[in-house]
Short mmCIF file of the C-alpha atoms (twelve columns), coordinates in Angstrom:
data_MODEL
# 
_entry.id   MODEL 
# 
loop_
_atom_site.group_PDB 
_atom_site.id 
_atom_site.type_symbol 
_atom_site.label_atom_id 
_atom_site.label_alt_id 
_atom_site.label_comp_id 
_atom_site.label_asym_id 
_atom_site.label_seq_id 
_atom_site.Cartn_x 
_atom_site.Cartn_y 
_atom_site.Cartn_z 
_atom_site.pdbx_PDB_model_num 
ATOM 1   C CA . MET A 1   155.664 32.369  67.816 1 
ATOM 2   C CA . THR A 2   152.124 33.210  66.538 1 
ATOM 3   C CA . THR A 3   150.686 30.059  68.272 1 
ATOM 4   C CA . PHE A 4   152.470 30.855  71.391 1 
ATOM 5   C CA . ASN A 5   151.124 34.367  71.393 1 
ATOM 6   C CA . GLY A 6   147.716 33.335  70.875 1 
ATOM 7   C CA . ALA A 7   147.725 30.798  73.437 1 
ATOM 8   C CA . LEU A 8   149.230 33.163  75.942 1 
ATOM 9   C CA . LEU A 9   146.479 35.772  75.231 1 
ATOM 10  C CA . THR A 10  143.774 32.979  75.742 1 
ATOM 11  C CA . GLY A 11  145.309 31.928  78.917 1 
ATOM 12  C CA . LEU A 12  145.533 35.565  80.171 1 
ATOM 13  C CA . GLN A 13  141.911 36.149  79.161 1 
ATOM 14  C CA . THR A 14  140.744 33.102  81.258 1 
ATOM 15  C CA . THR A 15  142.942 34.305  84.299 1 
ATOM 16  C CA . ALA A 16  141.509 37.723  84.021 1 
ATOM 17  C CA . ALA A 17  137.994 36.425  84.001 1 
ATOM 18  C CA . ALA A 18  138.510 34.143  86.986 1 
ATOM 19  C CA . ASN A 19  140.161 37.128  88.911 1 
ATOM 20  C CA . PRO A 20  137.837 40.123  88.332 1 
ATOM 21  C CA . ASN A 21  139.576 42.335  90.905 1 
ATOM 22  C CA . SER A 22  142.876 42.140  89.012 1 
ATOM 23  C CA . ASN A 23  143.813 44.299  85.973 1 
ATOM 24  C CA . ILE A 24  146.025 42.214  83.566 1 
ATOM 25  C CA . ILE A 25  147.754 44.341  80.879 1 
ATOM 26  C CA . VAL A 26  149.325 42.793  77.791 1 
ATOM 27  C CA . MET A 27  152.078 44.769  76.288 1 
ATOM 28  C CA . ASP A 28  152.803 43.974  72.732 1 
ATOM 29  C CA . LEU A 29  156.415 44.488  71.981 1 
ATOM 30  C CA . PHE A 30  156.407 42.862  68.627 1 
ATOM 31  C CA . LYS A 31  153.873 45.183  66.971 1 
ATOM 32  C CA . ILE A 32  156.107 48.247  67.500 1 
ATOM 33  C CA . GLY A 33  159.091 46.532  66.129 1 
ATOM 34  C CA . ASP A 34  158.592 47.208  62.429 1 
ATOM 35  C CA . THR A 35  158.083 50.812  63.118 1 
ATOM 36  C CA . ILE A 36  161.268 51.168  64.928 1 
ATOM 37  C CA . ALA A 37  163.176 49.115  62.399 1 
ATOM 38  C CA . GLY A 38  161.599 51.195  59.381 1 
ATOM 39  C CA . ASN A 39  162.670 54.577  60.946 1 
ATOM 40  C CA . PRO A 40  165.225 54.144  63.613 1 
ATOM 41  C CA . GLY A 41  166.487 57.687  63.354 1 
ATOM 42  C CA . ALA A 42  163.093 59.074  64.685 1 
ATOM 43  C CA . PHE A 43  163.840 57.240  67.908 1 
ATOM 44  C CA . GLY A 44  167.462 58.336  68.212 1 
ATOM 45  C CA . ILE A 45  168.656 54.757  67.120 1 
ATOM 46  C CA . THR A 46  171.699 54.425  64.659 1 
ATOM 47  C CA . ASN A 47  171.790 50.713  64.622 1 
ATOM 48  C CA . VAL A 48  168.911 48.174  64.830 1 
ATOM 49  C CA . THR A 49  170.458 45.307  63.015 1 
ATOM 50  C CA . THR A 50  173.628 44.239  64.757 1 
ATOM 51  C CA . ALA A 51  174.435 43.880  68.418 1 
ATOM 52  C CA . CYS A 52  176.544 46.237  70.363 1 
ATOM 53  C CA . TYR A 53  178.401 43.333  72.044 1 
ATOM 54  C CA . ASN A 54  180.042 41.029  69.524 1 
ATOM 55  C CA . GLY A 55  181.231 38.561  72.038 1 
ATOM 56  C CA . VAL A 56  184.541 40.328  72.521 1 
ATOM 57  C CA . THR A 57  184.063 44.144  72.529 1 
ATOM 58  C CA . VAL A 58  181.339 46.492  73.439 1 
ATOM 59  C CA . CYS A 59  180.558 49.320  70.951 1 
ATOM 60  C CA . THR A 60  181.066 52.903  71.749 1 
ATOM 61  C CA . ASP A 61  178.063 54.158  69.904 1 
ATOM 62  C CA . PRO A 62  175.099 54.698  72.278 1 
ATOM 63  C CA . GLY A 63  172.606 54.340  69.453 1 
ATOM 64  C CA . TYR A 64  172.485 50.596  69.249 1 
ATOM 65  C CA . PHE A 65  169.234 49.081  69.985 1 
ATOM 66  C CA . TYR A 66  170.341 45.395  70.856 1 
ATOM 67  C CA . PHE A 67  173.237 44.823  73.306 1 
ATOM 68  C CA . ASP A 68  173.807 41.074  72.413 1 
ATOM 69  C CA . GLY A 69  171.210 40.313  69.757 1 
ATOM 70  C CA . VAL A 70  168.434 39.312  72.249 1 
ATOM 71  C CA . HIS A 71  168.593 42.046  75.097 1 
ATOM 72  C CA . PRO A 72  168.320 45.780  74.572 1 
ATOM 73  C CA . THR A 73  170.869 48.307  75.434 1 
ATOM 74  C CA . ALA A 74  170.044 51.230  77.752 1 
ATOM 75  C CA . LEU A 75  168.642 53.282  74.863 1 
ATOM 76  C CA . GLY A 76  166.454 50.221  73.875 1 
ATOM 77  C CA . HIS A 77  165.072 49.791  77.401 1 
ATOM 78  C CA . GLN A 78  164.332 53.591  77.532 1 
ATOM 79  C CA . ILE A 79  162.006 52.961  74.488 1 
ATOM 80  C CA . ILE A 80  160.544 49.903  75.839 1 
ATOM 81  C CA . ALA A 81  159.965 51.830  79.147 1 
ATOM 82  C CA . LYS A 82  158.073 54.413  77.357 1 
ATOM 83  C CA . LEU A 83  155.893 51.860  75.619 1 
ATOM 84  C CA . ALA A 84  155.107 50.463  79.121 1 
ATOM 85  C CA . THR A 85  154.038 53.772  80.285 1 
ATOM 86  C CA . ASP A 86  151.794 54.068  77.386 1 
ATOM 87  C CA . TYR A 87  150.205 50.783  78.466 1 
ATOM 88  C CA . LEU A 88  150.166 51.320  82.227 1 
ATOM 89  C CA . TYR A 89  148.781 54.673  82.388 1 
ATOM 90  C CA . TYR A 90  145.962 54.412  79.704 1 
ATOM 91  C CA . GLY A 91  143.491 55.345  82.268 1 
ATOM 92  C CA . ASP A 92  145.003 58.940  82.931 1 
ATOM 93  C CA . LEU A 93  146.417 59.398  79.307 1 
ATOM 94  C CA . GLY A 94  143.081 58.440  77.651 1 
ATOM 95  C CA . ALA A 95  141.007 60.857  79.846 1 
ATOM 96  C CA . GLN A 96  142.085 63.751  77.446 1 
ATOM 97  C CA . SER A 97  139.537 62.373  75.198 1 
ATOM 98  C CA . ALA A 98  137.008 64.404  77.482 1 
ATOM 99  C CA . LEU A 99  137.896 67.497  75.295 1 
ATOM 100 C CA . MET A 100 135.570 65.750  72.492 1 
ATOM 101 C CA . GLY A 101 132.296 65.694  74.121 1 
ATOM 102 C CA . GLU A 102 133.016 69.093  75.987 1 
ATOM 103 C CA . THR A 103 133.633 70.947  72.671 1 
ATOM 104 C CA . ALA A 104 130.360 69.430  71.123 1 
ATOM 105 C CA . PHE A 105 128.398 70.453  74.331 1 
ATOM 106 C CA . ARG A 106 129.715 74.142  73.974 1 
ATOM 107 C CA . HIS A 107 128.677 74.043  70.282 1 
ATOM 108 C CA . ARG A 108 125.120 73.117  71.340 1 
ATOM 109 C CA . GLU A 109 124.894 75.668  74.119 1 
ATOM 110 C CA . ASP A 110 126.012 78.361  71.810 1 
ATOM 111 C CA . SER A 111 123.591 77.394  69.007 1 
ATOM 112 C CA . LEU A 112 120.642 77.302  71.611 1 
ATOM 113 C CA . ASP A 113 121.881 80.870  72.905 1 
ATOM 114 C CA . GLU A 114 121.744 82.267  69.447 1 
ATOM 115 C CA . GLY A 115 118.162 81.135  68.865 1 
ATOM 116 C CA . THR A 116 116.829 82.995  71.927 1 
ATOM 117 C CA . ALA A 117 119.090 86.002  71.310 1 
ATOM 118 C CA . ARG A 118 117.189 86.489  68.108 1 
ATOM 119 C CA . LEU A 119 114.132 86.969  70.020 1 
ATOM 120 C CA . SER A 120 114.971 88.944  73.159 1 
ATOM 121 C CA . GLY A 121 115.873 92.283  71.563 1 
ATOM 122 C CA . ARG A 122 113.959 95.403  72.296 1 
ATOM 123 C CA . GLU A 123 113.081 96.126  68.526 1 
ATOM 124 C CA . ASP A 124 109.501 95.478  67.397 1 
ATOM 125 C CA . TRP A 125 108.935 92.326  65.502 1 
ATOM 126 C CA . ALA A 126 108.091 93.438  61.912 1 
ATOM 127 C CA . ASP A 127 105.324 91.222  60.182 1 
ATOM 128 C CA . GLY A 128 106.748 89.050  57.367 1 
ATOM 129 C CA . THR A 129 109.776 86.949  56.682 1 
ATOM 130 C CA . ALA A 130 113.482 87.675  56.886 1 
ATOM 131 C CA . VAL A 131 116.573 85.771  55.952 1 
ATOM 132 C CA . VAL A 132 119.423 85.839  58.457 1 
ATOM 133 C CA . MET A 133 123.017 84.838  57.731 1 
ATOM 134 C CA . SER A 134 125.787 84.865  60.227 1 
ATOM 135 C CA . GLY A 135 129.317 83.950  60.649 1 
ATOM 136 C CA . THR A 136 131.406 83.308  63.872 1 
ATOM 137 C CA . TYR A 137 135.029 82.913  64.902 1 
ATOM 138 C CA . ASP A 138 135.881 81.757  68.470 1 
ATOM 139 C CA . GLN A 139 138.822 80.709  70.524 1 
ATOM 140 C CA . THR A 140 138.426 78.737  73.763 1 
ATOM 141 C CA . ASP A 141 141.077 78.091  76.285 1 
ATOM 142 C CA . SER A 142 140.609 75.531  79.044 1 
ATOM 143 C CA . ASP A 143 142.892 74.969  82.180 1 
ATOM 144 C CA . ALA A 144 144.151 71.584  83.276 1 
ATOM 145 C CA . ARG A 145 141.649 69.839  85.580 1 
ATOM 146 C CA . GLY A 146 143.212 66.756  87.380 1 
ATOM 147 C CA . VAL A 147 144.322 64.238  84.962 1 
ATOM 148 C CA . VAL A 148 142.962 66.320  82.060 1 
ATOM 149 C CA . GLY A 149 145.749 68.793  80.617 1 
ATOM 150 C CA . ASP A 150 145.135 72.226  79.191 1 
ATOM 151 C CA . ALA A 151 143.975 72.729  75.793 1 
ATOM 152 C CA . GLU A 152 143.217 75.389  73.250 1 
ATOM 153 C CA . SER A 153 140.342 75.513  70.596 1 
ATOM 154 C CA . THR A 154 140.077 77.606  67.553 1 
ATOM 155 C CA . GLY A 155 137.098 77.449  65.028 1 
ATOM 156 C CA . TYR A 156 134.651 79.054  62.852 1 
ATOM 157 C CA . GLY A 157 130.947 78.660  62.094 1 
ATOM 158 C CA . ILE A 158 128.322 79.755  59.489 1 
ATOM 159 C CA . ARG A 159 124.480 79.773  60.121 1 
ATOM 160 C CA . ALA A 160 121.392 80.574  58.016 1 
ATOM 161 C CA . ALA A 161 118.017 81.005  59.143 1 
ATOM 162 C CA . VAL A 162 114.494 82.063  58.036 1 
ATOM 163 C CA . GLU A 163 112.293 83.898  60.449 1 
ATOM 164 C CA . ASN A 164 108.723 84.925  60.382 1 
ATOM 165 C CA . GLY A 165 106.874 87.456  62.576 1 
ATOM 166 C CA . TRP A 166 103.261 88.749  63.170 1 
ATOM 167 C CA . ASN A 167 101.489 91.353  65.013 1 
ATOM 168 C CA . ASN A 168 104.605 92.132  67.133 1 
ATOM 169 C CA . THR A 169 103.310 89.129  69.342 1 
ATOM 170 C CA . TRP A 170 104.786 86.022  67.776 1 
ATOM 171 C CA . LYS A 171 108.018 85.212  66.029 1 
ATOM 172 C CA . VAL A 172 109.501 81.881  64.848 1 
ATOM 173 C CA . GLY A 173 112.696 80.863  63.248 1 
ATOM 174 C CA . LEU A 174 114.237 77.957  61.590 1 
ATOM 175 C CA . ALA A 175 118.172 77.638  61.313 1 
ATOM 176 C CA . GLY A 176 120.836 75.402  59.902 1 
ATOM 177 C CA . SER A 177 124.498 75.726  60.979 1 
ATOM 178 C CA . TYR A 178 127.859 74.435  60.381 1 
ATOM 179 C CA . ARG A 179 130.741 74.741  62.908 1 
ATOM 180 C CA . ASN A 180 134.247 73.385  63.470 1 
ATOM 181 C CA . ALA A 181 136.908 73.420  66.057 1 
ATOM 182 C CA . ASP A 182 140.542 72.349  66.140 1 
ATOM 183 C CA . VAL A 183 141.171 71.323  69.707 1 
ATOM 184 C CA . LYS A 184 144.759 71.004  70.707 1 
ATOM 185 C CA . GLY A 185 146.128 69.539  73.936 1 
ATOM 186 C CA . ALA A 186 149.717 68.600  74.928 1 
ATOM 187 C CA . ARG A 187 149.363 64.949  73.690 1 
ATOM 188 C CA . PHE A 188 145.726 64.577  72.504 1 
ATOM 189 C CA . SER A 189 144.146 66.670  69.718 1 
ATOM 190 C CA . THR A 190 140.785 66.422  67.921 1 
ATOM 191 C CA . LYS A 191 138.929 68.130  65.094 1 
ATOM 192 C CA . VAL A 192 135.167 68.633  65.530 1 
ATOM 193 C CA . ASN A 193 132.688 69.133  62.905 1 
ATOM 194 C CA . THR A 194 129.132 70.048  63.776 1 
ATOM 195 C CA . MET A 195 126.135 70.220  61.541 1 
ATOM 196 C CA . ALA A 196 123.107 71.449  63.394 1 
ATOM 197 C CA . PHE A 197 119.271 72.272  63.139 1 
ATOM 198 C CA . ASP A 198 117.556 74.709  65.418 1 
ATOM 199 C CA . VAL A 199 113.994 75.959  65.858 1 
ATOM 200 C CA . TYR A 200 113.052 78.669  67.852 1 
ATOM 201 C CA . ALA A 201 109.768 80.738  68.734 1 
ATOM 202 C CA . GLY A 202 108.934 83.833  71.000 1 
ATOM 203 C CA . TRP A 203 106.046 85.677  72.318 1 
ATOM 204 C CA . ARG A 204 105.866 89.087  73.766 1 
ATOM 205 C CA . SER A 205 103.108 91.371  75.260 1 
ATOM 206 C CA . GLY A 206 104.058 94.904  76.084 1 
ATOM 207 C CA . SER A 207 107.405 94.791  77.932 1 
ATOM 208 C CA . THR A 208 107.407 91.150  78.639 1 
ATOM 209 C CA . PHE A 209 108.746 88.376  76.449 1 
ATOM 210 C CA . VAL A 210 109.141 84.572  76.570 1 
ATOM 211 C CA . ASN A 211 111.074 82.618  73.952 1 
ATOM 212 C CA . VAL A 212 112.260 78.909  73.595 1 
ATOM 213 C CA . SER A 213 114.766 77.382  71.344 1 
ATOM 214 C CA . ALA A 214 115.576 73.736  70.739 1 
ATOM 215 C CA . GLY A 215 117.674 71.672  68.371 1 
ATOM 216 C CA . ALA A 216 120.074 68.687  67.512 1 
ATOM 217 C CA . ALA A 217 123.268 68.254  65.751 1 
ATOM 218 C CA . HIS A 218 125.630 65.556  64.323 1 
ATOM 219 C CA . ASP A 219 129.177 65.806  65.418 1 
ATOM 220 C CA . ASP A 220 132.153 64.045  63.725 1 
ATOM 221 C CA . TYR A 221 135.262 63.750  65.306 1 
ATOM 222 C CA . ASP A 222 139.023 62.882  64.148 1 
ATOM 223 C CA . THR A 223 141.479 62.406  66.896 1 
ATOM 224 C CA . ASP A 224 145.390 62.421  67.074 1 
ATOM 225 C CA . ARG A 225 147.195 61.077  70.262 1 
ATOM 226 C CA . LEU A 226 150.933 61.647  70.711 1 
ATOM 227 C CA . THR A 227 151.997 58.295  72.480 1 
ATOM 228 C CA . MET A 228 154.302 58.133  75.187 1 
ATOM 229 C CA . VAL A 229 156.802 56.613  72.438 1 
ATOM 230 C CA . ASN A 230 157.360 59.782  70.647 1 
ATOM 231 C CA . PRO A 231 156.914 60.419  67.758 1 
ATOM 232 C CA . ILE A 232 154.354 57.530  67.280 1 
ATOM 233 C CA . VAL A 233 150.994 59.223  66.748 1 
ATOM 234 C CA . HIS A 234 147.776 57.327  67.042 1 
ATOM 235 C CA . THR A 235 144.644 58.232  65.070 1 
ATOM 236 C CA . GLY A 236 140.826 57.602  65.489 1 
ATOM 237 C CA . SER A 237 137.630 58.902  64.345 1 
ATOM 238 C CA . THR A 238 133.888 58.442  65.666 1 
ATOM 239 C CA . GLU A 239 130.693 60.384  65.607 1 
ATOM 240 C CA . GLY A 240 128.076 61.667  68.113 1 
ATOM 241 C CA . VAL A 241 124.812 63.417  68.506 1 
ATOM 242 C CA . SER A 242 123.972 66.473  70.566 1 
ATOM 243 C CA . ARG A 243 120.520 67.802  71.566 1 
ATOM 244 C CA . GLY A 244 119.446 70.634  73.731 1 
ATOM 245 C CA . ALA A 245 116.564 73.064  74.763 1 
ATOM 246 C CA . ARG A 246 116.462 76.336  76.279 1 
ATOM 247 C CA . ILE A 247 113.753 78.807  77.774 1 
ATOM 248 C CA . GLN A 248 114.223 82.446  78.477 1 
ATOM 249 C CA . GLY A 249 112.016 85.312  79.776 1 
ATOM 250 C CA . GLY A 250 112.366 88.917  80.752 1 
ATOM 251 C CA . LEU A 251 111.151 92.421  80.848 1 
ATOM 252 C CA . TRP A 252 112.183 95.711  79.014 1 
ATOM 253 C CA . TRP A 253 112.212 98.884  80.861 1 
ATOM 254 C CA . TYR A 254 112.747 102.068 79.203 1 
ATOM 255 C CA . MET A 255 114.647 104.985 80.741 1 
ATOM 256 C CA . GLY A 256 114.974 107.823 78.074 1 
ATOM 257 C CA . GLY A 257 117.231 106.771 75.306 1 
ATOM 258 C CA . LEU A 258 118.262 103.466 77.004 1 
ATOM 259 C CA . ALA A 259 116.382 100.347 77.562 1 
ATOM 260 C CA . VAL A 260 117.221 97.805  80.230 1 
ATOM 261 C CA . SER A 261 116.244 94.311  80.343 1 
ATOM 262 C CA . PRO A 262 116.525 91.753  83.277 1 
ATOM 263 C CA . ARG A 263 116.201 88.171  81.987 1 
ATOM 264 C CA . VAL A 264 116.459 84.646  83.226 1 
ATOM 265 C CA . ALA A 265 116.950 81.374  81.337 1 
ATOM 266 C CA . ALA A 266 117.357 77.767  81.818 1 
ATOM 267 C CA . THR A 267 119.215 75.408  79.465 1 
ATOM 268 C CA . TRP A 268 119.445 71.657  78.924 1 
ATOM 269 C CA . ALA A 269 122.124 70.294  76.702 1 
ATOM 270 C CA . SER A 270 123.558 66.870  76.022 1 
ATOM 271 C CA . SER A 271 126.352 65.624  73.748 1 
ATOM 272 C CA . HIS A 272 126.934 62.010  73.226 1 
ATOM 273 C CA . VAL A 273 130.210 60.707  71.651 1 
ATOM 274 C CA . SER A 274 130.129 57.044  70.463 1 
ATOM 275 C CA . GLY A 275 132.981 54.756  71.487 1 
ATOM 276 C CA . PHE A 276 135.983 53.917  69.221 1 
ATOM 277 C CA . TYR A 277 139.438 52.678  69.340 1 
ATOM 278 C CA . GLU A 278 142.710 54.091  68.110 1 
ATOM 279 C CA . GLU A 279 144.915 52.865  65.185 1 
ATOM 280 C CA . GLY A 280 148.466 52.629  65.910 1 
ATOM 281 C CA . VAL A 281 151.441 50.375  67.122 1 
ATOM 282 C CA . ALA A 282 151.589 51.536  70.750 1 
ATOM 283 C CA . ALA A 283 148.787 50.872  73.289 1 
ATOM 284 C CA . GLN A 284 145.641 51.193  71.307 1 
ATOM 285 C CA . TYR A 285 143.219 53.027  73.654 1 
ATOM 286 C CA . ASP A 286 139.569 51.793  73.554 1 
ATOM 287 C CA . TYR A 287 137.513 54.894  74.346 1 
ATOM 288 C CA . GLN A 288 134.158 54.086  75.592 1 
ATOM 289 C CA . SER A 289 130.910 55.918  74.687 1 
ATOM 290 C CA . ARG A 290 130.459 59.002  76.723 1 
ATOM 291 C CA . THR A 291 127.627 61.629  77.449 1 
ATOM 292 C CA . VAL A 292 128.138 65.227  78.434 1 
ATOM 293 C CA . GLU A 293 124.926 66.635  79.901 1 
ATOM 294 C CA . ASP A 294 124.173 69.608  82.024 1 
ATOM 295 C CA . VAL A 295 121.206 71.752  83.132 1 
ATOM 296 C CA . SER A 296 122.154 75.390  83.898 1 
ATOM 297 C CA . ALA A 297 120.130 78.340  85.027 1 
ATOM 298 C CA . GLU A 298 121.115 81.886  84.076 1 
ATOM 299 C CA . VAL A 299 120.338 85.455  85.094 1 
ATOM 300 C CA . ALA A 300 121.402 88.356  83.041 1 
ATOM 301 C CA . LEU A 301 121.118 91.942  82.529 1 
ATOM 302 C CA . ARG A 302 120.996 93.683  78.813 1 
ATOM 303 C CA . ALA A 303 121.118 97.358  78.137 1 
ATOM 304 C CA . GLU A 304 120.328 98.783  74.500 1 
ATOM 305 C CA . GLY A 305 120.378 102.215 72.953 1 
ATOM 306 C CA . ASN A 306 121.151 104.202 70.033 1 
ATOM 307 C CA . ALA A 307 124.267 106.651 69.323 1 
ATOM 308 C CA . GLY A 308 125.432 108.266 66.079 1 
ATOM 309 C CA . GLY A 309 122.950 106.207 63.732 1 
ATOM 310 C CA . PHE A 310 123.977 103.006 65.272 1 
ATOM 311 C CA . ALA A 311 122.235 100.813 67.833 1 
ATOM 312 C CA . PHE A 312 124.505 99.333  70.453 1 
ATOM 313 C CA . PHE A 313 123.892 96.594  73.154 1 
ATOM 314 C CA . ALA A 314 125.856 95.430  76.271 1 
ATOM 315 C CA . GLU A 315 124.769 92.290  78.533 1 
ATOM 316 C CA . GLY A 316 126.278 90.581  81.284 1 
ATOM 317 C CA . GLY A 317 125.274 87.571  83.351 1 
ATOM 318 C CA . TYR A 318 125.889 84.515  85.301 1 
ATOM 319 C CA . ARG A 319 125.237 80.904  84.397 1 
ATOM 320 C CA . GLY A 320 125.445 78.092  86.959 1 
ATOM 321 C CA . SER A 321 125.431 74.505  86.737 1 
ATOM 322 C CA . MET A 322 122.183 72.999  88.394 1 
ATOM 323 C CA . ALA A 323 122.636 69.233  87.415 1 
ATOM 324 C CA . ASP A 324 125.776 67.815  85.872 1 
ATOM 325 C CA . ASN A 325 124.996 64.378  84.643 1 
ATOM 326 C CA . SER A 326 127.962 63.788  82.654 1 
ATOM 327 C CA . ASP A 327 129.518 60.323  82.436 1 
ATOM 328 C CA . PRO A 328 133.089 59.581  83.589 1 
ATOM 329 C CA . VAL A 329 135.569 59.083  80.892 1 
ATOM 330 C CA . GLY A 330 136.071 55.251  80.273 1 
ATOM 331 C CA . VAL A 331 139.244 53.927  78.568 1 
ATOM 332 C CA . GLY A 332 140.514 50.368  78.111 1 
ATOM 333 C CA . ILE A 333 142.855 48.975  75.559 1 
ATOM 334 C CA . ALA A 334 141.682 47.253  72.473 1 
ATOM 335 C CA . PHE A 335 142.344 43.606  71.866 1 
ATOM 336 C CA . ASN A 336 143.583 43.401  75.248 1 
ATOM 337 C CA . THR A 337 142.878 41.849  78.889 1 
ATOM 338 C CA . ALA A 338 143.052 45.369  80.350 1 
ATOM 339 C CA . LYS A 339 140.203 46.480  82.148 1 
ATOM 340 C CA . VAL A 340 138.165 49.692  81.368 1 
ATOM 341 C CA . LEU A 341 139.221 52.337  83.717 1 
ATOM 342 C CA . GLU A 342 137.205 55.478  84.567 1 
ATOM 343 C CA . ARG A 343 138.115 58.932  85.449 1 
ATOM 344 C CA . GLU A 344 135.803 61.804  86.745 1 
ATOM 345 C CA . VAL A 345 136.250 64.873  84.943 1 
ATOM 346 C CA . ASP A 346 134.889 68.368  85.828 1 
ATOM 347 C CA . GLU A 347 133.073 70.485  83.213 1 
ATOM 348 C CA . PRO A 348 135.468 73.113  82.304 1 
ATOM 349 C CA . PHE A 349 133.092 75.971  82.220 1 
ATOM 350 C CA . GLY A 350 131.120 75.144  85.294 1 
ATOM 351 C CA . ASN A 351 129.752 78.210  86.865 1 
ATOM 352 C CA . GLN A 352 130.467 81.012  84.372 1 
ATOM 353 C CA . VAL A 353 130.223 84.754  84.030 1 
ATOM 354 C CA . LEU A 354 128.720 85.936  80.607 1 
ATOM 355 C CA . ALA A 355 129.556 89.035  78.545 1 
ATOM 356 C CA . SER A 356 128.396 90.350  75.216 1 
ATOM 357 C CA . ALA A 357 128.426 93.595  73.423 1 
ATOM 358 C CA . GLY A 358 127.819 94.900  69.829 1 
ATOM 359 C CA . LEU A 359 126.785 97.409  67.364 1 
ATOM 360 C CA . SER A 360 124.250 97.162  64.483 1 
ATOM 361 C CA . GLY A 361 123.334 99.572  61.580 1 
ATOM 362 C CA . LYS A 362 121.448 99.645  58.248 1 
ATOM 363 C CA . TRP A 363 123.381 98.960  55.033 1 
ATOM 364 C CA . GLY A 364 120.529 99.540  52.414 1 
ATOM 365 C CA . PRO A 365 117.762 97.003  53.290 1 
ATOM 366 C CA . VAL A 366 120.295 94.893  55.346 1 
ATOM 367 C CA . ASN A 367 120.706 95.223  59.123 1 
ATOM 368 C CA . VAL A 368 124.406 94.487  59.955 1 
ATOM 369 C CA . GLU A 369 125.344 93.535  63.385 1 
ATOM 370 C CA . VAL A 370 128.812 92.998  64.723 1 
ATOM 371 C CA . ALA A 371 129.197 91.623  68.141 1 
ATOM 372 C CA . TYR A 372 131.542 90.030  70.855 1 
ATOM 373 C CA . HIS A 373 130.412 87.090  73.109 1 
ATOM 374 C CA . GLY A 374 132.530 85.950  76.055 1 
ATOM 375 C CA . ARG A 375 132.212 83.059  78.507 1 
ATOM 376 C CA . PHE A 376 134.453 83.084  81.566 1 
ATOM 377 C CA . GLY A 377 134.258 79.798  83.528 1 
ATOM 378 C CA . GLU A 378 135.969 78.173  86.370 1 
ATOM 379 C CA . ASP A 379 138.562 76.197  84.165 1 
ATOM 380 C CA . ALA A 380 137.898 77.675  80.786 1 
ATOM 381 C CA . THR A 381 137.473 81.048  78.763 1 
ATOM 382 C CA . SER A 382 135.843 81.328  75.500 1 
ATOM 383 C CA . ASN A 383 135.803 84.480  73.182 1 
ATOM 384 C CA . MET A 384 133.554 84.747  70.137 1 
ATOM 385 C CA . GLY A 385 133.205 87.262  67.407 1 
ATOM 386 C CA . ALA A 386 130.190 87.172  65.153 1 
ATOM 387 C CA . ILE A 387 128.722 89.157  62.164 1 
ATOM 388 C CA . THR A 388 124.911 88.914  61.361 1 
ATOM 389 C CA . LEU A 389 123.088 90.095  58.310 1 
ATOM 390 C CA . SER A 390 119.436 90.215  58.297 1 
ATOM 391 C CA . LEU A 391 117.459 90.787  55.144 1 
ATOM 392 C CA . PRO A 392 113.603 91.363  55.280 1 
ATOM 393 C CA . LEU A 393 111.812 89.769  52.340 1 
ATOM 394 C CA . GLN A 394 108.591 91.822  52.117 1 
# 
């Protein structure tokens, strides 16, 4: 049998190479057999060892897998049909992996946003050094987009930074951060862990300010895919790198006790996910490397004031995609003659409305800020809560 299967695969590979316009998919029935035999009840099977038809009578139990010792029963055919679906629709089913790069891309954008946000407030920049610690919790919901189903992501992050300012003209910062996300779709889930390093710097003169932030991150991914042969789950893991830069400029206008700042920004971000293939007994999807990349432009209006011993801010804006250079999602089947199929996937946020608000006050020498940040895109919504502690060292 092993010799026959090897010769069959070799022959099919030769045929596929000679017919580039064809897509020959090899379905492995043998590989899944041990899993079904080891736990037949999980598949609704009551008997996987004897035939329903003994040559004279037919069984009344619908849970038999074999009808005559060779051919499957109706239940057996249902399981084989589900396995065939897992093989035949690998391009569409595998496109759910788009969630991986999209999540890392969102992490990179948020980290760049945090860098410029530290430099665009109305307060004077005090001379000397400060240590800044922050924690975040976020929830993101994305709608179905073509072949990609809806998904929900929850996660938290921590960030530590050192900042230094002088002459109320220059300020720089260095930040390291960790962030995770537990992303769950109907059949595809991924856990994303991001370790990032960012630098940011700002200049101001009078009411005018300009600042920049840039950074990179290492992203680790663990995936689970519920195959069409329920309850079989395939697992996988890979890594990636995210990079980005952002520039922001604006003005402050003072109107009595309220300060208002119109500002504009441009952001480039890119998240690359390395290719990998799943481990499991159904169709082992071979996910190709993919990069999610976009250049966006932003316009926003921020207001700040004081009330009851606390400072407050509110900000609203709009961010539009200027150049989405993301790769299509490419999926093949490992150790198979099946071609790599590509699916174009729209970035979930696309053009989006931005909203933020927060309060801050002193707790001894420490400045404490509690804030909300929202992103409302074409096919996704993100809500993030954050608390930030800043301690001057001088």
